[in-house]
Legacy VTK file of the C-alpha trace (Angstrom):
# vtk DataFile Version 3.0
C-alpha trace
ASCII
DATASET POLYDATA
POINTS 111 float
-125.494 14.940 -66.701
-125.930 18.605 -65.865
-127.685 19.648 -62.733
-130.295 22.421 -62.781
-127.845 25.025 -61.484
-125.361 24.328 -64.280
-128.152 24.424 -66.846
-129.323 27.842 -65.614
-125.813 29.265 -65.753
-125.497 28.211 -69.385
-129.054 28.968 -70.479
-129.520 32.487 -69.117
-127.792 35.478 -70.624
-125.971 37.866 -68.305
-128.741 40.482 -68.265
-131.349 37.950 -67.103
-128.932 36.504 -64.518
-128.274 39.981 -63.169
-131.979 40.884 -63.146
-132.962 37.767 -61.181
-129.741 37.060 -59.298
-131.229 37.253 -55.811
-134.230 35.052 -56.682
-132.040 32.561 -58.564
-129.710 32.280 -55.581
-132.670 31.545 -53.310
-134.133 29.062 -55.783
-130.895 27.115 -56.203
-130.202 26.939 -52.462
-133.008 24.405 -52.181
-131.587 20.911 -51.847
-134.092 19.154 -54.072
-132.850 21.017 -57.160
-129.555 19.149 -56.867
-131.414 15.898 -57.545
-133.613 16.945 -60.464
-133.295 14.594 -63.414
-133.818 16.188 -66.844
-134.783 12.762 -68.198
-137.808 12.446 -65.906
-140.985 14.438 -65.400
-140.494 17.393 -63.071
-143.493 18.320 -60.926
-143.775 21.714 -59.303
-146.245 23.734 -57.269
-146.945 27.417 -57.837
-149.239 29.678 -55.836
-151.302 32.624 -56.957
-152.513 34.361 -53.818
-154.372 37.032 -55.758
-156.601 34.410 -57.411
-156.530 32.078 -54.362
-155.252 29.312 -56.604
-152.548 26.677 -56.465
-151.102 25.418 -59.742
-149.606 22.001 -60.321
-147.315 21.854 -63.354
-145.546 18.960 -65.017
-142.518 19.841 -67.119
-140.510 17.489 -69.279
-137.135 19.230 -69.114
-134.957 21.771 -67.339
-135.670 24.149 -70.207
-139.443 23.954 -69.711
-139.093 24.401 -65.944
-136.814 27.419 -66.376
-139.233 28.971 -68.878
-142.108 28.495 -66.438
-140.038 30.151 -63.713
-139.166 33.104 -65.974
-142.829 33.469 -66.990
-143.750 33.590 -63.304
-141.370 36.524 -62.891
-142.826 38.385 -65.874
-146.466 37.813 -64.929
-146.813 36.345 -61.426
-150.552 36.993 -61.318
-151.145 34.696 -64.276
-148.447 32.088 -63.735
-148.214 32.057 -59.973
-145.023 32.156 -57.911
-142.748 29.190 -57.461
-143.521 27.293 -54.312
-141.948 23.843 -54.331
-140.719 20.940 -56.406
-142.297 17.545 -55.836
-141.140 14.105 -56.961
-144.559 12.985 -58.176
-148.100 14.118 -58.814
-149.256 12.252 -55.702
-146.749 14.013 -53.459
-147.800 17.365 -54.920
-151.446 16.595 -54.145
-150.573 15.560 -50.606
-148.713 18.863 -50.021
-151.779 20.754 -51.266
-153.969 18.947 -48.735
-152.027 20.455 -45.869
-151.188 23.919 -44.638
-150.629 26.551 -45.884
-152.376 25.674 -49.141
-155.611 24.083 -48.006
-157.553 27.303 -48.633
-156.330 27.592 -52.227
-158.139 25.974 -55.156
-155.836 23.444 -56.848
-155.612 23.714 -60.631
-153.737 20.987 -62.490
-151.954 22.530 -65.492
-149.966 19.408 -66.223
-152.299 17.915 -68.834
LINES 1 112
111 0 1 2 3 4 5 6 7 8 9 10 11 12 13 14 15 16 17 18 19 20 21 22 23 24 25 26 27 28 29 30 31 32 33 34 35 36 37 38 39 40 41 42 43 44 45 46 47 48 49 50 51 52 53 54 55 56 57 58 59 60 61 62 63 64 65 66 67 68 69 70 71 72 73 74 75 76 77 78 79 80 81 82 83 84 85 86 87 88 89 90 91 92 93 94 95 96 97 98 99 100 101 102 103 104 105 106 107 108 109 110
C-alpha cells in the first residue's frame, strides 16, 4: 500500500512539484500523513480567514485529497488553506471547538 508521500510523487508532474515544492515538503513532514489509509475516509480541516470560516471535508481517496489541496493553492479564498488531518468527523468537530478556530464558522462540506 502506498503512503500519501509516494502517491504525491507519482501523481504530480514535475512542474507542479517544482511550483509547490516548499509547501509539499511542509505538508509531508506532518506525522499523521504517514498513517493515512487510502481505503478509509480521510477527514481534513481547512480555514478561510478572509471569510471567517472553517471547512470540514471528507475525501474518499488520496487522489481526492490531493485535488482538494491543489484547489486550495489555486483559489485559497474559496477552498480555504489546509489546516489539519483528523481521524474522524468527531475529532474534527472537537478541534473546531477549541482555539484557534472557535471564532470561525464551521461549514461541513463532507456531505
